N, C-alpha and C positions, 0 to 999 in steps of 0.2 A: 504494500500500500504506500502510495506517495505521501511524503511528509505533509502534514496539514490536512490530509483527507480522512474521512471516516466512513465506515459502512453503517448505514442506518436502515431501519425498516420504514416503509411508507407510512405506517400507522403512527410512528413517532415524530414525523416531520410534516404530515399533512392532516387536514380534517376531511371527513367523508360524509356525504349525505345521499341517501337513497331517494328515489322518487316516492311520492305518496302512494302506497299500495292499498289504502283503506277504501272505505265506502265512497269517498269523494274523488276517487281516481276517474279521470275523464274517459268514458267509453267512446267508441267510434261515433256513436250518434250524437255525442255532446260536442264533437269537434266542428269547427266552422272554417270559413275562408278568410276570416279576419279576427283580430283580437290579440290575445297574448300568445306568442309562439309556444307550441308544444312539440318539443324536440325528441326525435327517436333516432335509432342507429343509422337510418338511411340519410339523415341530414348531416352526418359527420364526414368531413373531408379533410385532406391534408392542409388545405388553405383556410379552414374555418368552417362555420356553419353554412350549409347550403339552403338558401331561402327559395329556390326555384320551385320547389314542391312542398313548401312548409305547411304543417298543420297548425291550427290555432284553436284556442278555447276562449269562451267569453270571460270577461273580467270577473263576473260574479263567481264563476266556477274556479278561476285561478285563486281568488281570495279565500275559498274554502280549503285549499290544499294546505296541509300542515307542514310539509317539507318537499324537497325536490325543486326548490325555486333557485334559479341561477343568479350569480352576481358577476359583475364585470371581472374578467380575468380567470374565471373558473375553467377547469379542464374536465371534459366529459369522457367517460370510459365505458365501453360496452361490456356487460357481464354475461350476457346471453345472446344467442344467435350469432351475430358478427363479433364473436369474442375477441377482445383486444383492440377493436377499432376505437379510435379516440379523436378528439379535436378540442381546440381551445375555443371558448365562446368569444374571445377578443373583447371588443368594446360593448358587446350586447349586455345590457344591465338587467333585463327582465325576460323571463321565460320559465317554463316548467319542463321537466324531463319525463320520458316514458319509463316504465318500470324496469326495462332491460338495461337502463343506464345508471351510472352513479356519478355524483359530482366529486371531484378531487380538488381540494382547496389547499394549495401549498402554504406553509408558514413563511415567515420572513427570512428563514434560513435557506430557502430553496426558491430559485427563480422559476417562473412558469416555463420559460424557454428551455431551461436545463431539464425540467421534468418532461417536456415534450420530446426532447432528444432521447431521454431514457426510455420513454414509452415506445419509440420506434426502433430500439436497439435489440440485438440478440440477447442481451442480459435480461430484458423484460420478457422476451419470448421464452426464455428458459424458465422464468418464474411462472408464466402462464402454463407451460407444459407440466411443471411440478405440482401446481395446485388445482388445475382444472378438474371438474367432475363431469360425469355423463358421457355416454358413448354416442347416442343418436344426435344429441344437441349439447356439445360441451358448454359448461358454464362455470362461473366463479362466484363465490360469495364475497361480500364486503369484508368479512373477517379474513379471508384468504388474501385479498388484495392488500390488506394492511400489513401482511407478513412479507411482501415483496421487498427484497434487499436492493438498495441503491447506493452507489458511491457518492459521497457529498464532499466536494472541494469547498474552500472558502468562497463566499458569495462573489467577491471580486473576480476570482478565477473562473467561477461559473460563467460570469458575463463575458470574459475574454474567450472562453471556449465556445460559447454560443455565437459570438461574433465571427470567429474563424469558421465554424460550421455553416453559418448563414451564407458567407461568401462562397464557400465551397459548394454548398447545396444549390445555390443559384446557378452556378456554372454547370453542375450536373443536371439540373432541371432543364436548362436550355439545350444541353446536348441530347438529353432524352427526348425532348419535344421534337428536335430536329430529326432524330432517328425514327421516331414514331411517324412523323410526317412523311419521311422517305418511304417507310413501310407502307403507309396508306397510299401514297402516290404510285408505288410499284404495282399494288393490286389494282388500283383504278386504271392504270395504263393498260394492263392486260385485259381488263373488262372492256375498256374503250375499243381496243383492237378487235375483240370478239364482236362487239356491237356493230362496229363498222362493217365487218365482213358479212354479218348475217342480216344487215338492213340495207346496205348499198350493193345490190346484186349486179354482177357483171352480165354481159350478153350470154344468152344460152341457158340462164337459170330458169327452171320450171317451177311455177307455184303449185302447191298442192296442200292437202291436209294430212296430218300424221295418220289419221284413221284410214286413209286410202292406201297407206304404205306399210302399216304395221298392225299387229293384233295385240291385245292386252289381256292379262289375266291377274286377278288379285290372288294374294297368297292365302295360306291357311294359318289358323292359330293352333299350335300343336300342344298336346298334353303329354307330358313325359310319362313313359311307362318303363317297367322293369324288363319286359320282354317284347319282342317285335322287331320291326325293321329299324336299323340304325342309319342315320344320315346327317349330313351337315345342314345347318340352317343359317341363312342370311337374315339378320335382324336389323332393326333401325340403328342400334348402337354400332353396327359395323360400317356405317356410312361416314359420318364425321367429315374429314377432309380427303377421304380416299376417292380416287378416280377409277380404280380397278378393284374388284371384289378381293379382299385379303383371304384367299382360300385357306391358307394354313392356319390362320388365326380364328376361323369360324368355330363356334360351339357345335358339338354333336349332340343329338338327342335320339332316344329310342321311342318309336311311336307304335301304337297298337295296330297291327295288321300291316298291309303293304300299300304304299302311297302310289297313286296313279302317276304315270309318266307325264301327264299334263302339268303336274306341279313341280317337275324337275327343271332346273335351269341348264342351259348349254352354252357353249362358247359363242360369243358375240351377242348374246342377249344383253339388254340394258335393264337394270333394276332401278326403281325410283321409290322414295318414301312417299306414300300416299296419305298417311295420317299419323299424327303424333301430337303429344301435348306441347312440344316445343315447335313453334312456327319456324324457327331457324332451320330445322332439319327437313321440313316438308319440301318436296321437290328435288332434294339432292339425289344425284344419280351415280351409278357405277356400272362399268362394263364388265361382263363376265369373261374371264380368260379361259384358256384350256385347263381342264381338270380331269381327274381320274375318278374320284369318289362321287357317289350320288349326292346331289345338293339341292335343297329346296329353299323356300323363303317364307317369312312370317306374314301374318295377316295384315300388317301395317305397310306392306311393300307390294308394289305392282310390277309385273313383268312386261317388258316391251320386246316383242319379237318381230323381226323383219327379214327381208332377203338381203343378206350381207354381200351378195354379189352385185346388187343394184345400189345399195346405200352403204357407204363406208361407215362401219361402226364407230370409228374414232371421230368422224365428222359429226354424226348424229349425237354422240356423247357431248362434244363441245357445244353443240347447239342447245341441247337440253340443260347443260350446266351453266349457260350464260345467264347473267342476272336478269336480262330482259325477258328471256323465256320463262324463268322461274317466277318473275313478277306476274306474267300473264296467267300462269297455271295456278298460282296461289291467291290471286285477287278474289276478294269476297268469299273466301273459303272458310267454312267452319264457324264455330261460335267464338265466344270471348277468349277461350283458352286453347281451343283445338282448331287447327287449320287442316285442310285436306285437299287433295286432288282426286279425280276419279277418271274412269274410262271415257266418259263423255267429254270432259275437258281435254284429255289427251287426244281424243279423236278429232276435235275441232281445232286443234292447234295448227296454225298455218306454218308451213315450212317451204322454203325455196331451195331447190337442189341444182347444182351444176352437173356436169358430166361426172361419172365415177372417178375418172382420172383427176379431174380438178378437185373433187372432194378429198381425195388422198393427198393431193398437193397442199390443200388448205390445212388438213389435219397434220401433215408433217411440219408445216410452218408453225402451227400453234403448239405442237409438242416441243419444238425448239424454244419458242418464246416461253412456254410454261417452265421448262428446265431452267432457263436464265432467270425467270421471275422467282422461282423457288430458291435459286442460289442467292439472289439479292435479299429475299425475305429472311433466309437463314442468317445472312450477314448482319442485317439490321437487328434481328432478334438477339444475336450474340452480343451486339454492341449494347443493346438495352439491358441485357443480363449483366454485362460487365460493369455498366454504370451503377446498377443496383448493388452489385457486389462491392464496388468502390465506396458507395455510400455507407454500407454496413461496416466496411473496414474503418472508415473515418469515425463512425459512431463508437466502434470498439476501442479505437485508440483514444478517443475523447474521454470515455468512461474509465479508462485505465491510466489516465494522467500522462498519455504519451503524445498528445496533440500539440501542446505548446512547447516552444523552444525553451530549454533550460537556461 
């Protein structure tokens, strides 16, 4: 331990206040679009409290609360759900907190900025891991949070450390934003080129509907059995960012009886997610490669089969995976939480095709662009990860007294 530093527990250097969990706790029906801010974990960000989707409670309901009322400079910490998420309220002098949060109020021995640095460090992460409870939804108690250990330098040194970290973090934040923008631009450029090819048709392209060129079949929902036919199944979880079915990674199931060949997939079929609780997955497609084992697909997946001698499978896959096509397929689909596509939508999907030779040429070009796009995405992701690691390293050095020159 560096001279002049001490190891303290948060309970000995901070005050804590839970939200009011009694009969006066504001239910959802009591919340309004104006009044006193009612802050939950979703409003906590690295840069402070996010008011873009803030909840509010009437003044009279706020006055009934016995505790959980913020003061200027308080730090809010999430005990349940988004465990470990935190934010400073900054200059906000009035508001109440949801039951999943706790107010941390540093004493005059600990600067708010130094506490915030601690809360985003690996040292705090270790404390969370040590004291958290629950498997399905990890949580902390206020009593456990008070036991978190924190290194405390003299107040003047805390301020110098925070100043150095602030300058360094500003540079890291700018570099991360630049890398994330480059990552976004890389994806957008690829989508733009796809859009250009599939909307600005050259001479000789023939307009048609997908239903005139392909047939569709929904999958089945399988019940696992101890005896019967064993086969691999393509499920919604296998799609993610894959362009080709990951045959070796598929789960295998045993079904009762023998499955009709109509529900088996074969090389050059295209599979699409037709229904799922996550709208982001609906419409995602994969191409079926060559395979040896019998393989089927789940009830949330639809199979597209066509003449691979007339339509290039790679060309059709790129068309179906383009953002414009997915937008057409998923528009106005499903309810509030579930989106879907169906055979009727696929059948009516307009598609324009050049000659088979030109289709293959386009597919080759996009395969090459996709490879370069993936290379750039990996590069930017590595840079973002390196910046995050550097930030962690700076925090580690700061909390070990190694940041300032001796």
